[in-house]
Structures are given as structure tokens and as C-alpha cells.
DRENLUM-406803 format. One record per residue (C-alpha): x, y, z; residue number from 1. Coordinates in steps of 0.1 Angstrom, whole numbers. Each point is the difference from the previous one (the first is absolute). Layout:
residues N
ATOM   east  north     up  num
ATOM      X      Y      Z  NUM
...
This chain:
residues 619
ATOM   east  north     up  num
ATOM   -472   1667   1447    1
ATOM    -21     -8    -30    2
ATOM    -10     39     -5    3
ATOM     39      6      0    4
ATOM     13    -31    -23    5
ATOM     20     10    -30    6
ATOM    -23    -25    -19    7
ATOM    -32      4    -13    8
ATOM    -23    -23     24    9
ATOM    -33     -5     -9   10
ATOM    -36    -24      5   11
ATOM    -17    -10    -27   12
ATOM    -33    -21      2   13
ATOM    -10    -28    -20   14
ATOM    -15     20    -26   15
ATOM     32     20     -4   16
ATOM    -12     29     19   17
ATOM     28     22     19   18
ATOM    -14     -1     38   19
ATOM     31     15     10   20
ATOM     35     19    -12   21
ATOM     26     15     19   22
ATOM     14     35     -9   23
ATOM     24    -14    -24   24
ATOM    -25    -15    -22   25
ATOM    -22     32      4   26
ATOM     26     23     -9   27
ATOM     16    -23    -29   28
ATOM    -29    -20    -17   29
ATOM    -32     25     10   30
ATOM    -13    -28     20   31
ATOM    -27     13     21   32
ATOM      6     35    -16   33
ATOM    -32     -1    -19   34
ATOM     14    -13    -32   35
ATOM      3    -36      8   36
ATOM    -18    -21     25   37
ATOM      5    -36    -13   38
ATOM     27    -22    -18   39
ATOM    -13      6    -35   40
ATOM     17      2    -35   41
ATOM      7     40      1   42
ATOM     22     -8     31   43
ATOM     23    -25    -20   44
ATOM     19     -1    -33   45
ATOM    -23    -18    -29   46
ATOM     28    -26     -4   47
ATOM      2    -12     38   48
ATOM    -38      8     12   49
ATOM    -10    -37    -13   50
ATOM     24    -18     21   51
ATOM     -2     19     29   52
ATOM    -40     -3      0   53
ATOM      8    -40     -6   54
ATOM     25      0     27   55
ATOM    -22     22     26   56
ATOM    -32    -25     -8   57
ATOM     22    -32      7   58
ATOM     11     14     32   59
ATOM    -37      9     11   60
ATOM    -13    -33     -9   61
ATOM     27    -23     14   62
ATOM     15     22     26   63
ATOM     36      0     13   64
ATOM     25     26     -8   65
ATOM     18      7    -31   66
ATOM     24     25    -21   67
ATOM    -17     11    -27   68
ATOM     17      3    -35   69
ATOM     20     35     -2   70
ATOM    -24     24    -18   71
ATOM     -4     37     -7   72
ATOM    -24     25     13   73
ATOM     -9     35     -7   74
ATOM     13     29     24   75
ATOM    -18     32      9   76
ATOM     21     18    -30   77
ATOM    -11    -24    -24   78
ATOM     32    -19     -3   79
ATOM      1    -38      3   80
ATOM     26    -17     22   81
ATOM     10    -35     10   82
ATOM    -12    -14     32   83
ATOM      3    -31     21   84
ATOM    -32    -12     20   85
ATOM     -2    -28     30   86
ATOM    -34    -10      6   87
ATOM    -14    -18     33   88
ATOM    -37    -11     -4   89
ATOM    -16      9     36   90
ATOM    -37      1    -10   91
ATOM     -6    -23     26   92
ATOM     13     22     27   93
ATOM    -30     21     14   94
ATOM     27     28      9   95
ATOM     11      3    -34   96
ATOM    -28    -16    -26   97
ATOM     22      4    -32   98
ATOM     34     -9    -18   99
ATOM     29     20     15  100
ATOM     23     14    -29  101
ATOM     35     14      3  102
ATOM     12     18    -28  103
ATOM     35     12     -7  104
ATOM     14     22    -26  105
ATOM     26    -22    -15  106
ATOM      7     25    -31  107
ATOM     42      2      9  108
ATOM     -1    -38      3  109
ATOM    -16     -2    -33  110
ATOM     27     22    -14  111
ATOM     27    -21     15  112
ATOM    -16    -32    -15  113
ATOM     -1     18    -34  114
ATOM     35      6      2  115
ATOM      9    -35      9  116
ATOM    -23    -12    -28  117
ATOM     17     22    -25  118
ATOM     35    -12     15  119
ATOM    -14    -37     -1  120
ATOM    -10      6    -36  121
ATOM     33     10    -11  122
ATOM     19    -30     13  123
ATOM    -26    -25     -3  124
ATOM     -5     -4     37  125
ATOM    -27     -5     26  126
ATOM     -5     -5     36  127
ATOM    -26    -19     22  128
ATOM    -12     -9     32  129
ATOM    -17    -25     21  130
ATOM    -18     11     33  131
ATOM     -8    -32     22  132
ATOM    -36     15      8  133
ATOM     -7      5    -37  134
ATOM    -11    -27    -23  135
ATOM     24      7    -28  136
ATOM     30     17    -10  137
ATOM      1     39    -12  138
ATOM     16      5    -34  139
ATOM     16     34    -13  140
ATOM     -8      9    -36  141
ATOM     33    -12    -10  142
ATOM     -9    -34     11  143
ATOM    -28      0    -23  144
ATOM     18     14    -29  145
ATOM     28    -26      2  146
ATOM    -25    -30     -4  147
ATOM    -24     21    -24  148
ATOM    -30     -4     23  149
ATOM    -24     26     15  150
ATOM     -8      7     37  151
ATOM    -38    -12     -4  152
ATOM     15    -34    -12  153
ATOM     17     -6     34  154
ATOM    -17    -25     22  155
ATOM      3      3     38  156
ATOM     22    -31      4  157
ATOM     35      0      8  158
ATOM      4    -33    -17  159
ATOM    -11     15    -32  160
ATOM     34     19     -2  161
ATOM     19    -34      3  162
ATOM    -22    -12    -27  163
ATOM     14     26    -25  164
ATOM     33    -19      4  165
ATOM     15    -31    -15  166
ATOM     -8    -30     20  167
ATOM     35     -6     11  168
ATOM      4     36      9  169
ATOM    -33      1     20  170
ATOM      5    -30     24  171
ATOM     35     17      5  172
ATOM    -10     35      9  173
ATOM    -31    -14     21  174
ATOM     27    -20     21  175
ATOM     23     29      2  176
ATOM    -29     24     12  177
ATOM    -11    -26     27  178
ATOM     38     -2     13  179
ATOM      1     37     -2  180
ATOM    -30      3     22  181
ATOM     18    -20     26  182
ATOM     36     11      0  183
ATOM     -6     33    -13  184
ATOM     26     -3    -26  185
ATOM     -5     19    -32  186
ATOM     -3    -17    -29  187
ATOM     13      6    -38  188
ATOM     -6    -21    -32  189
ATOM     -2      8    -39  190
ATOM    -32    -19    -11  191
ATOM    -24     -4    -31  192
ATOM    -32     17      1  193
ATOM    -27     -4    -25  194
ATOM    -10     31    -21  195
ATOM    -35      3    -12  196
ATOM     13     -7    -37  197
ATOM      9    -34     14  198
ATOM     37      6     -1  199
ATOM     23     -3     29  200
ATOM     21     30     10  201
ATOM     30     -5     24  202
ATOM     -6     18     33  203
ATOM     21     10     29  204
ATOM    -23     -5     33  205
ATOM     14     14     33  206
ATOM    -20      1     33  207
ATOM      4      1     37  208
ATOM    -20     -2     30  209
ATOM    -13     28     27  210
ATOM    -10     -8     33  211
ATOM    -19     17     28  212
ATOM     13      9     34  213
ATOM     -7    -33     11  214
ATOM     20    -18    -28  215
ATOM    -28    -15    -19  216
ATOM     -1      3    -37  217
ATOM    -22     23    -12  218
ATOM      7      8    -35  219
ATOM     24    -11    -29  220
ATOM     12     30    -24  221
ATOM     20     -3    -32  222
ATOM      9     13    -33  223
ATOM     -1    -16    -35  224
ATOM     21     10    -30  225
ATOM     -2    -15    -37  226
ATOM     35     -8     -8  227
ATOM     -7    -22    -31  228
ATOM     20     28    -23  229
ATOM     26      0     27  230
ATOM      5    -38     -1  231
ATOM     -2     -1    -38  232
ATOM     27     25      1  233
ATOM     21    -18     24  234
ATOM     -3    -31    -21  235
ATOM      8     17    -33  236
ATOM     31     16     21  237
ATOM      5    -39     10  238
ATOM     -3     -9    -34  239
ATOM     24     23    -14  240
ATOM     24     -4     25  241
ATOM      0    -37     -9  242
ATOM      2      6    -35  243
ATOM     27     26      5  244
ATOM     24    -22     19  245
ATOM     -8    -28    -24  246
ATOM     10     22    -28  247
ATOM     31     14     22  248
ATOM     10    -36      8  249
ATOM      0    -14    -34  250
ATOM     13     28    -19  251
ATOM     35      2    -15  252
ATOM      2     37     11  253
ATOM      5     12     35  254
ATOM    -31     14     16  255
ATOM      6     18     31  256
ATOM    -16     27     22  257
ATOM     17     27     18  258
ATOM     -7     22     32  259
ATOM      1     35     -4  260
ATOM     40      3     12  261
ATOM      8    -27    -26  262
ATOM      1    -31     22  263
ATOM    -10    -31    -16  264
ATOM    -35    -12     13  265
ATOM     -6    -30    -23  266
ATOM     18    -15    -29  267
ATOM     -8    -27    -22  268
ATOM     20    -32     -5  269
ATOM     17      8    -33  270
ATOM     24     20     20  271
ATOM     21    -28      6  272
ATOM      3     -6    -39  273
ATOM     11     35     -6  274
ATOM     21     12     30  275
ATOM      4    -37     16  276
ATOM    -19     12     34  277
ATOM    -25    -17     17  278
ATOM    -31     21      5  279
ATOM     -4     -4     33  280
ATOM     37     13      6  281
ATOM    -11     32    -17  282
ATOM    -31     11     20  283
ATOM     11     32     20  284
ATOM     29      8    -18  285
ATOM      6     30    -15  286
ATOM      2     -2    -41  287
ATOM     28     23     -2  288
ATOM     21    -24     16  289
ATOM      1    -21    -31  290
ATOM      3     33    -26  291
ATOM     30      7    -15  292
ATOM     15     34     13  293
ATOM     -2     15    -35  294
ATOM    -37     -7     -2  295
ATOM    -12     12     35  296
ATOM     -8     36    -13  297
ATOM    -19     -4    -30  298
ATOM    -21    -33     16  299
ATOM     -7     25     31  300
ATOM     -9     28    -26  301
ATOM    -24    -22    -18  302
ATOM    -18    -12     32  303
ATOM     -3     37     12  304
ATOM    -16      7    -35  305
ATOM    -25    -28      1  306
ATOM     -9     12     34  307
ATOM     -5     36    -11  308
ATOM    -20     -5    -31  309
ATOM    -17    -34      7  310
ATOM     10    -15    -32  311
ATOM     17    -35     -4  312
ATOM     36      3     -8  313
ATOM     25    -21    -19  314
ATOM     39      0     10  315
ATOM     30    -20     -5  316
ATOM     27     -8     25  317
ATOM     27    -26     10  318
ATOM     -3    -20     31  319
ATOM     26    -22     17  320
ATOM     -5    -39     -1  321
ATOM     11    -21     30  322
ATOM     31    -13    -23  323
ATOM     10     39      0  324
ATOM     -9      7    -34  325
ATOM    -23     27    -12  326
ATOM    -28     -5    -23  327
ATOM    -20     24    -17  328
ATOM    -39     -1      8  329
ATOM    -28     23    -16  330
ATOM    -28      6     24  331
ATOM    -37     13     -3  332
ATOM     -9     22     33  333
ATOM    -34      8      9  334
ATOM    -12     23     32  335
ATOM    -21    -13     28  336
ATOM    -22     23     20  337
ATOM    -21     -6     31  338
ATOM    -37      9      3  339
ATOM      8     36     15  340
ATOM     22      3    -32  341
ATOM     31     -1     17  342
ATOM     32    -15    -18  343
ATOM      8    -37     15  344
ATOM     23    -12    -22  345
ATOM      2    -18    -34  346
ATOM      1    -32    -24  347
ATOM     25    -11    -23  348
ATOM      0    -26    -28  349
ATOM     38     -7     -6  350
ATOM     15    -19    -29  351
ATOM     38    -10    -11  352
ATOM     13     20    -29  353
ATOM     36     -7      1  354
ATOM     -2    -19    -32  355
ATOM    -21     30    -17  356
ATOM     28     23     13  357
ATOM     28    -20    -16  358
ATOM    -18      1    -31  359
ATOM     -6     38      2  360
ATOM     38      5      8  361
ATOM     10    -25    -28  362
ATOM    -21     20    -24  363
ATOM     11     33     13  364
ATOM     35    -12     -7  365
ATOM    -12    -11    -32  366
ATOM    -15     33     -9  367
ATOM     29     19     11  368
ATOM     24    -22    -23  369
ATOM    -23      8    -29  370
ATOM     -2     34      5  371
ATOM     39      0      5  372
ATOM      1    -20    -35  373
ATOM    -22     25    -15  374
ATOM     19     32     11  375
ATOM     33    -22    -14  376
ATOM    -18     -6    -34  377
ATOM    -11     35      1  378
ATOM     33     14      6  379
ATOM     15    -25    -28  380
ATOM    -25     13    -24  381
ATOM      7     35      7  382
ATOM     38     -6     -5  383
ATOM     -3    -21    -29  384
ATOM    -24     23    -17  385
ATOM     28     27      5  386
ATOM     27    -20    -14  387
ATOM    -21     -8    -27  388
ATOM    -12     32    -11  389
ATOM     35     15     -4  390
ATOM     12    -23    -30  391
ATOM    -38      1    -13  392
ATOM      1     39      0  393
ATOM     34     -3    -19  394
ATOM    -17    -27    -26  395
ATOM    -31     25     -5  396
ATOM     24     31     -7  397
ATOM     21    -19    -24  398
ATOM    -27    -18    -19  399
ATOM    -20     33     -1  400
ATOM     32     16    -16  401
ATOM      2    -28    -25  402
ATOM    -39      2     -8  403
ATOM      8     38     -7  404
ATOM     30     -7    -19  405
ATOM     18     28     21  406
ATOM     36    -10    -13  407
ATOM    -13    -11    -37  408
ATOM    -16    -29    -16  409
ATOM      3    -34     15  410
ATOM      0    -16    -37  411
ATOM    -23    -28      1  412
ATOM    -39      6      3  413
ATOM     -2    -27     24  414
ATOM     25     17     24  415
ATOM    -28     31      5  416
ATOM    -27    -28      6  417
ATOM     22    -17     24  418
ATOM     10     32     17  419
ATOM    -36      9      4  420
ATOM     -8    -34     14  421
ATOM     28      6     27  422
ATOM    -14     32      9  423
ATOM    -34    -13      3  424
ATOM      7    -30     20  425
ATOM     24     19     24  426
ATOM    -26     26      8  427
ATOM    -27    -26      8  428
ATOM     25    -21     23  429
ATOM     10     34     14  430
ATOM    -41      7     10  431
ATOM      2    -34     13  432
ATOM     26      2     21  433
ATOM    -16     34     14  434
ATOM    -31    -16      6  435
ATOM     20    -27     23  436
ATOM     18     28     16  437
ATOM    -29     19      8  438
ATOM    -19    -32     13  439
ATOM     30     -9     21  440
ATOM      3     32     14  441
ATOM    -40      3     10  442
ATOM      6    -34     18  443
ATOM     31     13     17  444
ATOM    -20     33     12  445
ATOM     26     17    -19  446
ATOM    -22     16    -28  447
ATOM     -1     38      7  448
ATOM    -27     22    -13  449
ATOM     -3     37     -6  450
ATOM    -37      6      6  451
ATOM    -13     36    -11  452
ATOM    -33     12    -21  453
ATOM      3    -11    -34  454
ATOM    -21     11    -28  455
ATOM    -20    -34    -13  456
ATOM     -9      7    -36  457
ATOM     34      9    -10  458
ATOM     14    -33     14  459
ATOM    -28    -21    -18  460
ATOM      9     19    -37  461
ATOM     38     -9      7  462
ATOM     -6    -34      6  463
ATOM    -21     -4    -29  464
ATOM     26     15    -24  465
ATOM     28    -21     15  466
ATOM    -16    -33    -12  467
ATOM    -16     14    -31  468
ATOM     24    -16    -20  469
ATOM     -7    -37     11  470
ATOM    -37      8      0  471
ATOM      3     11    -37  472
ATOM     22    -33     -7  473
ATOM    -28    -21     16  474
ATOM    -26     15    -21  475
ATOM    -20     11     34  476
ATOM    -21     30      7  477
ATOM     10     20     31  478
ATOM    -24     26     15  479
ATOM     12     27     28  480
ATOM    -31     14     14  481
ATOM     14     25     25  482
ATOM    -24     26     -3  483
ATOM    -15     -5     34  484
ATOM     32      6     18  485
ATOM     14     29    -19  486
ATOM     12     27     28  487
ATOM      1    -30     27  488
ATOM     29    -13     15  489
ATOM      8    -32     20  490
ATOM     21     -2     33  491
ATOM     27    -22    -12  492
ATOM     36     -9    -15  493
ATOM      2     11    -36  494
ATOM     29    -24    -10  495
ATOM    -20    -29     17  496
ATOM    -33     12    -15  497
ATOM     14     -2    -36  498
ATOM     16    -30      9  499
ATOM    -34    -16      9  500
ATOM    -18     15    -29  501
ATOM     26    -15    -28  502
ATOM     -2    -35     20  503
ATOM    -38      0     -4  504
ATOM     -1     11    -32  505
ATOM     28    -24    -12  506
ATOM    -16    -27     14  507
ATOM    -32     11    -15  508
ATOM     19      1    -36  509
ATOM     16    -31      2  510
ATOM    -31    -21      9  511
ATOM    -24     19    -28  512
ATOM     -3    -16    -31  513
ATOM      0     19    -33  514
ATOM    -33     21     -2  515
ATOM     -6      5     35  516
ATOM     -4     29     21  517
ATOM     17     15     31  518
ATOM    -18     29     17  519
ATOM     15     22     30  520
ATOM    -26     18     21  521
ATOM      3     20     32  522
ATOM    -27     17     20  523
ATOM      0     12     37  524
ATOM    -15    -25     23  525
ATOM    -13      4     37  526
ATOM     18      4     30  527
ATOM     26     26    -15  528
ATOM     16    -23    -26  529
ATOM      2     -4    -37  530
ATOM     -4    -35    -19  531
ATOM     20     -8    -34  532
ATOM    -13    -28    -17  533
ATOM     16    -19    -28  534
ATOM    -22    -24    -21  535
ATOM     12    -22    -30  536
ATOM    -19    -25    -22  537
ATOM     27    -27      3  538
ATOM      1    -35      9  539
ATOM    -13      5     36  540
ATOM     11    -19     31  541
ATOM    -21    -28     18  542
ATOM    -17     10     34  543
ATOM     21    -26     18  544
ATOM     34     12    -14  545
ATOM     -5     38      9  546
ATOM     18     -6     34  547
ATOM     29    -18    -17  548
ATOM     10     26    -27  549
ATOM      5     25     32  550
ATOM     26    -23     14  551
ATOM     36      8    -14  552
ATOM     12    -22    -28  553
ATOM    -33    -16     -6  554
ATOM    -13     -2    -35  555
ATOM    -33    -18    -10  556
ATOM     -5      8    -34  557
ATOM     -2    -34    -20  558
ATOM     12     14    -33  559
ATOM     39     -7      0  560
ATOM     12     27    -22  561
ATOM    -19     27     25  562
ATOM     11    -16     32  563
ATOM     36      3    -14  564
ATOM     -2     36     -5  565
ATOM      3      9     36  566
ATOM     15     -9     38  567
ATOM    -34      3     18  568
ATOM      6     31     17  569
ATOM    -20     24    -16  570
ATOM    -31      0     18  571
ATOM     16     -9     35  572
ATOM     24     30     -4  573
ATOM    -30     23    -10  574
ATOM    -21    -13     31  575
ATOM     30      4     25  576
ATOM      5     36    -14  577
ATOM    -35     10      3  578
ATOM     -3    -13     38  579
ATOM     33     19      7  580
ATOM    -16     32     -9  581
ATOM    -31    -10     20  582
ATOM    -22     -8    -27  583
ATOM    -21    -30    -10  584
ATOM      6    -25    -27  585
ATOM    -31    -21    -15  586
ATOM      1    -24    -29  587
ATOM    -32    -15    -18  588
ATOM      2    -23    -30  589
ATOM    -22    -21    -22  590
ATOM     17    -29    -25  591
ATOM     -2     10    -37  592
ATOM    -15     37     12  593
ATOM     27     18     15  594
ATOM     15     13     32  595
ATOM     -7     34     20  596
ATOM     28     12     24  597
ATOM    -14     26     23  598
ATOM     26     23     21  599
ATOM    -15     24     26  600
ATOM     26     25     13  601
ATOM     -4     31     26  602
ATOM    -12     33    -18  603
ATOM     23     28      5  604
ATOM      0     18     31  605
ATOM    -21     35     -3  606
ATOM     23     22     22  607
ATOM     34     -8      5  608
ATOM     29     19     16  609
ATOM     27      4    -22  610
ATOM     29    -25     11  611
ATOM     22    -24    -14  612
ATOM    -16    -31    -16  613
ATOM    -11    -26     26  614
ATOM     28    -31     -2  615
ATOM    -14    -29     13  616
ATOM     13    -36      1  617
ATOM    -18    -33      4  618
ATOM     -5    -11     37  619
């Protein structure tokens, strides 16, 4: 039987010499094969030999039986394998005269243990066992890791395990273990175990009793898991839920949680103030039951969009109160997903915006009234301008005939001067009426543009000639620098462009004192555009007033004689006309140093299919 055994069976004398080994030992470990004749260091792994030698010496000295610590032995091929050895001291038996050792290959067991250890380490888990005939419990590596100890630190007393627990837990667990030995019931408790760093870790302890065929308890086996982080997380969740509920119950907004199909799972007490419903009566109801029929589709779309892109959504809608009236509400919606990333519902924070909606409607109505009034004003100005132009043109015609004495001398010299004043004042009034009419057309969206390629240099020189009389009268120097844009064109309305240049130059002449200078320059800019700049050395404008001068009928000049010379439409009209032509208007100024107006317009299109001019109207 010994010869055919699957385990290695050998007899060793008190000096460690191999007296006998069965075929397994001879084949696997070269025992009695000539290479090994004693249990020396060459047969054991260097890390394991000292402990094996010590345990063997103790067995020889004290007798009895014992299981040696698992160790590694060298095979015939030179590899190391894990083995487990049970030894019995039979030195006093004259038929044996040695220590009988039964050695078994446990490499598969060790691999399983390593897998278990890796799993235990991953989840901070360990297992333990206490056999009736062993002096102390067995701990897996995971158990030692949980309390920060080494295996060699472990005494052989079962009480040592209890001593690692807090005093209250130690006594409770000891009582439960004793009861389990009698009743056979399992035990399960979360205890505080002391770590080597002095801190206590919350540990889940589970165990049950194993019995033999006679029903006697032979061992207790169990597991332990560090649940400190889990308990901390649970406490954080509990605290968070408590804070959330505290916030929800004291918030003026209604805070709610909905299931994925839109049922109310929770709603805060504020819902009673908003809709008149008690929160406990709302749980389980569909939110759609309260919605205004016209708002069901947009609210459903907002929820689906939130679910799809996982972003918070804001939406407004109407809900019915208990008195039957609808109120406007605004809600912020946030999606909820479970641990498997499945949509499980959403939360909402809802407030009453009925008063806000009322104000918005009032503002909208006021805006509509203002727009209607503006349109009425524009129509009135357009009609009045037309009605005024007809008699003015007659006055201008007759005054011009009188000035030129078409039908003969007027008689007195003063009549000639009066006729000239009449013509000059009428021309100025007609120009002002034209500006008012143009501004009203722009505001009403009725100003028509004929946009085409317009050579720029001739326009600048023409505008300069048109103001040269006033420039000469004001003893001002006017410089036109158009050399950089000779041969270039802008994409604009020619009539509007001349009007823009005349208004800017007229403004510069009006506010530039005698001896001053006005410079007109133009040059290509980036992004396919041309910039025209008009710079004067006039009185200038304070920075805080720059925005005001661009408002119709606003004047900020402090000199009364200058302020009385216009209506405050010059620059606002220029800015509006430039922007109608997809251009940009900029102004900069410094009091006492002068003002620069920059007008940027699109350059002409290089290649254009011959066609009728592009007639565009303000949108």
C-alpha cells in the first residue's frame, strides 16, 4: 500500500537521514536515487529550509504529530513545487525507528489560494478557520492585510483574534460563538477591529459551525470584510439625503423626483403653496395629469432631450391648481442613471413664474405699442416731409429766380439780400427734412438701396468739392488723400455713400474752428474691405458722450451757436446708412484735439456676372 501510494511517504531518522522513501519520493525528489540521502538544505527552498528544520527538530525532541508549515521542495527537473507534510514521531517504535513523513503536492491548491488572495485583496476581504484540534485559528493573507499585521505576528491563541476587537464587540462575538457551538446557528456582525496603526476599522464578521458525522462541532469557518469605506459612503449618502430633504422641505421651490415613466416618486411640501395639492396626495400620480394640454408636447420633448444628452434642461409650462386655474411654472430638470448607466428617472426644481409671465406680457404689449407708435411717427414724418417739400421747392424756385433777377431788377439792394437768405434757409430746411425722412424710412425698414460696385476715389473727391465753399468760408484746410484707392471700388449704394460722406464732412466743418484741418483718407483693410477715415482738429467729444451722439436728435456740444446749427441726425443717419450696406461705423474723439470717424465698407466683387443692380431693403 505504501509502495503504491500517490503521496511521498518517507522515514527519517533523528539526524535527518532518509531511511526509506516510496517510489513517488524516489521519482519526484531523487530521494534514494543517489542524489539525496538526507533532508538537507539542497532539497528545500532557501526561504523555507530554516523553518522546516526547526519544526522537524521540535518534533524529534518533543514527540507527537504535527503538520509542517507548507514549503517548497526541489524536483528532479530542478523546479520548485509547493508541498504539505504531515509528520509523526515513531522513533520509539522498534519497527520504524524514525519520523514518518507524508508529503503531498499542493501546487494546485496554492494556485487556488493565490487566486483567492488576489480576490480578497481586491475587495479588502479575508477568510479564517478554527479547528477544534488546533491551538489557534487559521487566517488568510487577506485577514492579515486588513489589520496590517504579518503572519509571524500571530499567536496560537484563539483569544488573540477577540483581543483585536473593541471591548464591547469582543464580548458580544465571544458570546455569539459559544451560542453557535451549541445551537449550530450562523453569526453575522459588524465589529470594530484594531489596525496596527492604532485605528479601528469597521469589519463585517460572518461565521458558521462545521460538525462531524456525530454532530459534534469540529471547526468554525468564516469570512471578514473591511466595510469602513462602505459605511462612510453609506453615512455620506444618509447625510446627503437628510440635507436634501431638509433643503427640499424648507425651499420655496418645489423639489421632486420622478420615475422614468413620469410618475411622482417624491415631492416637497412647497407644492401645496404652488398648486394647492398636499405632497402625500401627489405621490404615484403622473405629472402629465397636472399639465396644460398645450404644454404636454414641449415638456415631453425637454425630458427626452435631457435623457439623450444627459444635460440639465430648463422649461416653462402651465399646471392646474386645485381651484381649476392654471399657473405658469419654470422647472430645471436633471437626469438620473443607475449603476448600470440605465435611465431611471429625473429630478426637478420648480418655481411659480406667473407674475414674471404677466410682466413679460405687459412688456411685450408695451413694446408692440411703442413699435406701433414709432411706425405711426415714421409715417407721419414721411407724409409731413412730402407735404413740406412741395411748397419748399416752390419757395426755392421763386427765390432763386428773384436772386438771379430773371424778370428784371428787384429794385432795392436789400431785396437781393433777402432773396438770397430765403433761398439759403429754404435749402437748409429741405436738407433737414430729407435727413428726417431718410431716418424715418430706415426706422420703418423702407429705405431702398441699389448696391453695386462704386469707384471710391471719385466719390471722395466729389464730396470734397461739394463742401469746399463752406470750408473756405470757415477758413479750414481740407485734404483729400485718395491715392491708395485709385482704381478701387466698394460694394455700396452710390447715392447713400455720397450722403454719408457729405454728412460726415459737414459735421467736421461745423465743429472745426478757423485754422483747423480736415483730412479724408482711404486704404484697403483686411478681410476684403476698404476703410475711409475723416479726421478733424475740431472741438472733439468727451468719451462719455460718444454713445449719445449716435442717438437721433441728441446733441452734446456745449457751444450754443454750434448746437443750434443742426438736428442731431447727422452721425446717427451716417451710422444707419453704413450698417445698411453691411459696413462698420467707428468713432473716436478727444476734447480739444478733434474727432476721427472711420467707415469700413465691403470691397467690390472681383468677378460679377452682368445683371441688374442688387436692390436690397432693410429687413
